[in-house]
N, C-alpha and C positions, 0 to 999 in steps of 0.2 A: 504494500500500500504506500502510495506517495505521501510526501509531507503535507501537501495541500489537502489531500483526501482525509488524512488523519485529523488535521485541524478542523475541517468541516464536521467530521463525526464528533469531535470534542465539543464543538459549538452546540450541537444537538443535545448532547448529554448535559452540558452546563445549563442550557435552556430548561431542560426537564427539572433540574434541581431548583430553579427559581419559580417554576410554574405552580401556582396553588391548586390547579386541577389534576396534578399528577399525584398518584398514591405514594405513601411512604415507602412501600416495597419497591416501587419503580425508582424512587429517588435514591434508595440505598443501592440498587443495582447500578444506576448511573454513576454514583460516587465511586463504587468499586471499579467500574470500567475506567473512569478517569484516572484513578490511582494506578491502575495497571498500565495505562497509556503513557504515564510519565509526567503528569501534571502539565505545566506550561512549556515543557521542552519542545514539542513539535511546533508551537507557535514561534518560538525563538529561532528554530531551524528554518522555518518558512521565511521569516524576516531576513535572516542572514543570506539565504539562498537567492532572494530577490534583490538584495542590495538596493542601489539607487534606481534600478530598473523597475522596482515595484512601486515607486512613487509617481503618481500622476502629476505631470508638470502643471496642469491647470489647478489642481488642488494645492500644490506647493505655492503657486503664485497667489492664490486666494488667501492662503494662510499668512503670507508675507504682507499682503495688502491689509488684512485685518489687524495684524500686529501694529502696523503704522498708524492705524486709527483708534486703537484700543486705549482708553484713558488709563488703564491699569499697567500698561507697558511703560517702562522708564524711557527717558529720552535716548539713552545709550542703546537700548533695545530697539527703539524705532529707527535709529540711525543704522544699526546692523541689519535690520530687516530691509531698509532702503538699499543698502549696499548689495545685499544678497539678491534683491529684486533686480538690480541692474546687471548682476552677474548672470542671473537666470535668463533675462531677456536678451542679452547679447553674449552668448557663449564664445569661448576662445576658439579661434579658427586655426 
């Protein structure tokens, strides 16, 4: 089973744990399967295997724009977001 498939299965088991309509017996089964699957390890493997390729450039750009307008972000943080935005919009050739 591939890493992405394992992560998707884990998501289903985690959803069962927090669903009030799932029986206690099913929740116990979900928890035991999650424990056997290794906790969050597959999610970390998926993140590492994707690297920067897994990041959607549109979402990265949106996050940087949001940081520039967020009143909770420090001026230094806003400046770094602005610099990163310029790097993203004009990649090195």
